[in-house]
C-alpha positions, 0 to 999 in steps of 0.5 A: 309193357308196364304203364309209366306213372312219372306224370301222375307223380309229377302231378301229386308233387305239384298238388303237394307244393301247392297246398303246402303253399296254401297251408303256409298262408294260413296264419297261426298265432306266431309270426312267420315270414312265408305268410308275406310269401303271396303279398305283391307290392306295386314298386318300380312301376311293376308288381314285385314280391316283398322278398324282392325288395327287403329282408324279413326276419322274425323280431319276436313270436308275434312281429316280423321286421321288415327292412327295405334295401331301398327305404322309399319303398316302406310305404309301398310294402306297407300298402301291399300288405294292407291290401292283402287283407291278412289280418296284420298290423303295420308300423313303420319306423327308421329301421323299417317296418314292423308286422305284428300278428294279433292274438288268435280269437276262437272265432278266428281260429275256427274261420281259419279251420274252415278255410283250411279244410276248404283247401284240403278239399281243392287239392283232393278234387285235383288229385281226383281228376288227376286220377281220372285222367291217368285211368282215362288214359290206362283205358285208351292204351288197353282199346288200342292194344298197347296193353293187355286186360291184365295189364290194365288192372294191375295199372288200375291197382297201382294208380289206386295206390298212388292216389291213397299215398298222395291222399294219406300225405294231404290228410297228414299235413292238414291234421299237422296245420289243424293242430297248430291253429288250435293249439297256438 
């Protein structure tokens, strides 16, 4: 009986999506709307994302334009961005809000790379934990007699292939983001 790696593969996808989201929140020198994805705004008595309250567009390489659908929410959106402590400056005008991205200093770049490596390591730790869970499951199936010892070793080798591939993808994502941070 072949071991099913579907739960592990789904967890790897979930960890990869989490890492991609964390990396997109680490801002480079360019204005990207995705930096505001994790910002929540107090509006209409509940917490909402900016995308639920306004349209977000890139105005120029260092500026985002936020146009609230209800202009009375402008101050709430501004407060939400400032409370998120992203290092962005927000100004309000008659068309909506302008979010400006300051020039990155070398100290800030170093700090962002350090943060990136920390998130990368968190993803690797999550992956290791999933590997251990799957390995324990394989061992339990062998002990219960659901698979032979040879099948157990084949499954363990296959498990390691899945983990190595996921680590390689995570490493590529981290390297790409690090280059992005250091060059922009």
